C-alpha positions, 0 to 999 in steps of 0.5 A: 634295506627296502621296505617290510609291508604286511597287508593282513586280510581276514577270510570270510570275515563276518562268517569266520565271527559267527563261527567263533561265537557258535563254535556249533556252525564250524564246518558247516556252510553258512551265509551272512544276508539281508532279509531273505523274504525281500531283495536285500536277500544278497549274499554279503559274505558266505563260510568256505565250506558254503563257496565250495558249494557254489555260493558267492557274494552278491547272490540271492539267497533263493538261488544260494539256497538252490545250490547248496539247500542245507546253507544256514542264512544269517542276518548281518549282526554288525556290532559283534563285526566291530567288535572283533575287527577291533580286536584284530587292529589291537592285535596288529597294533602290539607290534607297530604303531604304523597299521593303516585300516582300510576296511573293518576286516583288513589293513596294512603294517609297515614291519620295516623297523621291527624286520631288523630284528625279527625275520618277517616271516617269523613276525607274520605267523605269530601274528597269524597264530595270536589272531586264530588262537585268541580270537578264533578268526582265520586270515592270509598275510600278504608280504611285500616290499610296497602296498600294492603288492602286499595286497596282491600277495595276501590274495594268493593263498586263502585261507589261512595264507601267508605269501611273499611277493618280491618286486622282481616276481612281478613279470613271472607271477603277475604279468601272465594274470588276465588284467581283471585280476588285478587290484585296482581294475574292476569291470568297467576298466577291464573292459576299456582296457580290453577294447584297447587290447589290453588283456593281461597285467603283462600287457598293461604293463608295456602299454603305450603311456600316451594311450593310457593317460589318454583314455584314463588319465593320471589313474591310466599311469597309475595302473601302468606303475602297479603292473610294474609292481611300483606303489610308494604310498606310505602306510599311514595310520592317520588315514583313519582320522580322514573321511573323503565321503560320506553315502548310503544307498539301499536296495528296494524290496521291489522294482520302483518306476513311480516317481513318489516312490523315488523321491520317499528313497531319496529323501530317506537317504538324504536324511541318513547321509545328512545325519552322519555328516552331522555327526562328523561334523562335515560338509561336502561340495561333490554329490553323486547319486547311483541308480542300478536298474532292473538289468543290474546295470549301474548308472552314477551321476556327479555333480560339483557345487559351488558351496559345500553341503550337509542339510538333508533338504540340500542333499534331497534337492541336488539328488534329485536334479541329478537323478531327473537328468539320468534316469530313462524310466527303466525300473530301478532296483537300487538307489544310493546318495554319495556327499564327497569332497568332505571338509570340517564345517569349520574349515568351510568358508561359503563363497558369495555370489550372485544366488546368495549374496541377498541372504548377507544383504539381510543379515547386514542389519543385524551385524550393525546392531552386534557392533553397536552392542559390543562398544557399549558392553565388550567383545563377544557379548553376543555371539551368533551360534554356539556349537553344541556337541554332537549326537553319535551316528551309530551305523547300522552297516559296515559298508561305510567307515563308520567303524573306523571311530571304534579304532580312533577310541583306542589311540 
């Protein structure tokens, strides 16, 4: 018997949570957005009633009001969404321990064992109705033999859909679709594929492996396998304990070009990233900056360092160095900083180099004194430092995976 994987995807999550808390909003076009008076006034998500009027994610609030004057704009309430997310995942875990959250409003379930006793469709319907009846929230569920197909299936019918997608159905159901419709293919990758005359998922499935590897590296071969419906990834509950990166970005109230404004923004972003790294006791060896200019064109630049960093001053210094290499003086609307390839600080062993050996040389006399004291009074009498309990970092946004801290507390 093959595996049975569910992908549970909450429908219009933030808007649905608001409607659950305030039933008067049901049936009305609503949208969640930042400050409408500033550039942060971008639609984060909207109800299906608003979508029917043409409102979509990333649309400017003012534009949304033009096409749907009756739309109700609400500010994000992330603590409320995190509570709803916890409740949803609690329901999923009541069926199996093999639950892998991938964002605040979606997750995978491996129900292979449960499916030996109950039909997967019966289980999916029960989960969907429990989430709806207990939390007043709609969701769609994809059922498939692997994660990729389950994710693809959950997108096929919204809201409140349940879709089964079998591997043998891939040529019929997926191959005719444009390559941009494939999970894992973004606009940039789609354009590169189209330049290679790969327009559909079927084209990708039948593309030359050498060409894909040359153009995209290992990712190209992974995409080809997925186009054939092949995905060997396990549903991993422990993934919530893995933080691969910590980042922060901000959309600016107005386009900026002055270096002083840019420095202030990077300083603020570096502080937030440093706070989150400190709270998680992490450091990272790769830093990436993101720039979105006034024409909505994105630019990224990364650098891998010899030694991991976590302090604000180091993050800021590296970010500014990268920025000065990539910025072409086009007005900026968004800036972001991310530290990736993160590890626990305890696991990081700083490598000596020609740049930092002097620091250790200065500390050598201190180590000699410690050795003398330990010989006289015993080992451990003097410690270099004491690890203090880290202050918790409360995220004001759920776009980071800080909401996973809630799920860890439940286990």
